[in-house]
C-alpha positions as CSV (number, residue, x, y, z in Angstrom):
1,X,0.0,0.0,0.0
2,X,2.9,2.4,0.6
3,X,4.2,2.1,-3.0
4,X,1.1,3.9,-4.6
5,X,1.4,6.6,-1.9
6,X,5.1,7.1,-2.6
7,X,4.4,7.3,-6.4
8,X,1.6,9.9,-5.7
9,X,3.9,12.0,-3.5
10,X,6.8,11.8,-5.9
11,X,4.6,12.9,-8.9
12,X,3.0,15.7,-6.8
13,X,6.3,17.1,-5.6
14,X,7.7,16.9,-9.1
15,X,5.1,19.4,-10.2
16,X,5.3,21.6,-7.1
17,X,9.1,22.0,-6.7
18,X,9.6,23.7,-10.1
19,X,7.1,26.3,-9.1
20,X,9.4,27.5,-6.3
21,X,12.9,26.3,-7.3
22,X,14.7,26.6,-10.6
23,X,16.3,23.2,-11.1
24,X,16.8,22.3,-14.8
25,X,16.6,18.6,-14.3
26,X,13.4,18.7,-12.3
27,X,11.9,21.3,-14.7
28,X,12.6,18.9,-17.6
29,X,11.1,15.9,-15.8
30,X,8.1,18.0,-14.8
31,X,7.4,19.1,-18.4
32,X,7.7,15.4,-19.5
33,X,5.3,14.3,-16.9
34,X,2.8,17.0,-18.0
35,X,3.0,15.6,-21.5
36,X,2.3,12.1,-20.1
37,X,-0.7,13.6,-18.3
38,X,-2.1,14.9,-21.5
39,X,-1.8,11.4,-23.1
40,X,-3.6,9.9,-20.1
41,X,-6.4,12.5,-20.3
42,X,-6.8,11.8,-24.0
43,X,-7.0,8.1,-23.4
44,X,-9.8,8.7,-21.0
45,X,-11.9,9.8,-24.0
46,X,-11.8,6.2,-25.2
47,X,-13.0,5.0,-21.9
48,X,-15.9,7.4,-22.2
49,X,-16.7,6.1,-25.7
50,X,-16.6,2.5,-24.5
51,X,-18.8,3.3,-21.5
52,X,-21.3,5.2,-23.8
53,X,-21.3,2.2,-26.2
54,X,-22.0,-0.3,-23.4
55,X,-24.9,1.7,-21.9
56,X,-26.7,2.5,-25.2
57,X,-25.7,-0.8,-26.8
58,X,-27.5,-2.7,-24.0
59,X,-30.5,-0.4,-24.3
60,X,-30.7,-1.0,-28.0
61,X,-30.3,-4.8,-27.5
62,X,-33.1,-4.9,-24.9
63,X,-35.3,-2.4,-26.7
64,X,-35.4,-0.3,-23.6
65,X,-37.1,3.0,-23.1
66,X,-36.4,5.5,-25.9
67,X,-34.0,3.0,-27.6
68,X,-34.4,4.6,-31.1
69,X,-32.6,7.7,-29.7
70,X,-29.8,5.5,-28.6
71,X,-29.5,4.3,-32.2
72,X,-29.3,7.8,-33.4
73,X,-26.6,8.7,-30.8
74,X,-24.5,5.6,-31.7
75,X,-24.7,6.2,-35.4
76,X,-23.7,9.9,-35.2
77,X,-21.0,9.2,-32.6
78,X,-19.4,6.7,-35.0
79,X,-20.0,8.9,-38.0
80,X,-18.4,12.0,-36.5
81,X,-15.5,9.9,-35.2
82,X,-14.8,8.6,-38.7
83,X,-15.3,11.8,-40.6
84,X,-13.2,13.8,-38.0
85,X,-10.3,11.3,-38.0
86,X,-7.1,13.3,-38.7
87,X,-6.3,11.9,-42.2
88,X,-6.2,14.9,-44.5
89,X,-4.9,12.7,-47.4
90,X,-8.3,10.9,-47.4
91,X,-10.3,14.1,-47.0
92,X,-11.0,13.6,-43.3
93,X,-10.3,15.8,-40.3
94,X,-11.9,18.7,-38.4
95,X,-11.8,21.0,-41.4
96,X,-13.6,18.9,-44.0
97,X,-17.0,20.0,-45.2
98,X,-18.9,17.0,-43.8
99,X,-17.5,17.3,-40.3
100,X,-18.2,21.1,-40.2
101,X,-21.7,20.6,-41.5
102,X,-22.6,18.1,-38.8
103,X,-20.8,20.2,-36.1
104,X,-22.5,23.5,-37.1
105,X,-26.0,22.1,-38.1
106,X,-26.5,19.2,-35.7
107,X,-24.2,19.5,-32.6
108,X,-24.5,23.2,-32.1
109,X,-28.3,23.4,-32.4
110,X,-28.6,20.4,-30.0
111,X,-26.3,22.2,-27.5
112,X,-28.4,25.4,-27.8
113,X,-31.6,23.4,-27.3
114,X,-30.1,21.9,-24.1
115,X,-29.2,25.2,-22.7
116,X,-32.6,26.7,-23.5
117,X,-34.3,23.8,-21.7
118,X,-32.0,24.3,-18.7
119,X,-33.1,28.0,-18.6
120,X,-36.6,26.9,-17.6
121,X,-35.3,24.7,-14.8
122,X,-33.0,27.6,-13.6
123,X,-36.0,30.0,-13.6
124,X,-38.1,27.5,-11.7
125,X,-35.4,27.0,-9.1
126,X,-34.9,30.8,-8.8
127,X,-38.6,31.3,-8.2
128,X,-38.5,28.7,-5.4
129,X,-35.3,30.1,-3.9
130,X,-36.2,33.9,-4.2
131,X,-38.7,34.0,-1.4
132,X,-38.3,36.8,1.1
133,X,-38.7,34.6,4.2
134,X,-36.0,36.7,6.1
135,X,-33.7,39.7,5.5
136,X,-31.0,37.6,3.8
137,X,-33.4,36.1,1.3
138,X,-35.0,39.5,0.7
139,X,-31.6,40.9,-0.1
140,X,-30.9,38.1,-2.6
141,X,-34.4,38.6,-4.1
142,X,-33.9,42.3,-4.6
143,X,-30.3,41.9,-6.0
144,X,-31.5,39.1,-8.4
145,X,-34.4,41.2,-9.6
146,X,-32.1,44.2,-10.3
147,X,-29.7,42.0,-12.3
148,X,-32.5,40.4,-14.3
149,X,-34.1,43.8,-15.1
150,X,-30.8,45.3,-16.0
151,X,-30.4,42.7,-18.8
152,X,-33.7,43.6,-20.4
153,X,-33.8,46.6,-22.7
154,X,-37.4,47.2,-21.8
155,X,-36.3,48.3,-18.3
156,X,-32.9,49.8,-19.0
157,X,-34.3,52.2,-21.6
158,X,-36.6,53.8,-19.0
159,X,-34.5,53.1,-15.9
160,X,-30.9,53.5,-17.0
161,X,-29.6,53.5,-13.4
162,X,-30.3,49.8,-13.2
163,X,-27.1,49.2,-15.2
164,X,-25.1,51.1,-12.6
165,X,-26.7,49.1,-9.8
166,X,-26.0,45.8,-11.5
167,X,-22.3,46.7,-12.1
168,X,-22.0,47.6,-8.3
169,X,-23.6,44.3,-7.4
170,X,-21.2,42.4,-9.6
171,X,-18.1,44.4,-8.6
172,X,-18.6,44.6,-4.8
173,X,-20.7,41.9,-3.1
174,X,-20.5,39.3,-5.8
175,X,-16.7,39.7,-6.2
176,X,-16.2,39.6,-2.4
177,X,-18.3,36.4,-2.1
178,X,-16.5,34.8,-5.1
179,X,-13.1,35.5,-3.5
180,X,-14.3,34.0,-0.2
181,X,-15.4,30.9,-2.0
182,X,-12.1,30.7,-3.9
183,X,-10.1,31.1,-0.6
184,X,-12.1,28.4,1.1
185,X,-11.7,26.0,-1.9
186,X,-7.9,26.7,-2.0
187,X,-7.5,26.0,1.7
188,X,-9.6,22.8,1.3
189,X,-7.4,21.7,-1.7
190,X,-4.2,22.4,0.3
191,X,-5.5,20.4,3.3
192,X,-6.5,17.5,1.0
193,X,-3.1,17.6,-0.8
194,X,-1.3,17.5,2.6
195,X,-3.4,14.5,3.7
196,X,-2.7,12.7,0.4
197,X,1.1,13.4,0.6
198,X,1.2,12.2,4.2
199,X,-0.7,9.0,3.4
200,X,-3.7,9.9,5.6
201,X,-6.2,10.2,2.8
202,X,-6.2,6.8,1.0
203,X,-9.6,6.9,-0.6
204,X,-8.2,7.3,-4.1
205,X,-6.4,4.0,-3.8
206,X,-9.5,1.8,-3.6
207,X,-12.5,4.0,-4.2
208,X,-13.3,5.4,-0.8
209,X,-12.7,5.4,2.9
210,X,-9.7,6.0,5.0
211,X,-7.4,3.5,6.7
């Protein structure tokens, strides 16, 4: 069990040390490891494709709920992978007309549709959350209303001061809150990194729990 911990600590320190010290050998090793990391991340794409194929393949095989949509997904996933394969000598790649047509006329509209659907859920959640049950909720309700109204020309044309109020909300309270969240997340990440380096946190070795 100590060997994986030592490997993790070694790889982590190899990325941290060049940030503070200028040692050419360690800098070169760190750069090489970052290139390895990119390869590992790209290989994870294949894992995602295999997982997607297993899930939708079983649904198609069993004629599960909405299985025709799984057929469409599988067909276009394979088709875009083939058409976008980087073989320019065969007319394939990200810049060929077929790939661009599918990307611009199928994938982009689907993405826009997904975001438009999410807008209704966000509006519903905001309606449930923005209820002035106390002073804090009332402050959030008023701030959210000002921000929403400042993005609508119907209101800004007759109430131009809404834009100034919105900018103040974004620049002062929103920025202060965002920085507080970032500081808290950074402290949590540092604490987790120390626990991993010291071998206290071992959940990543076998999927959860501490020893």
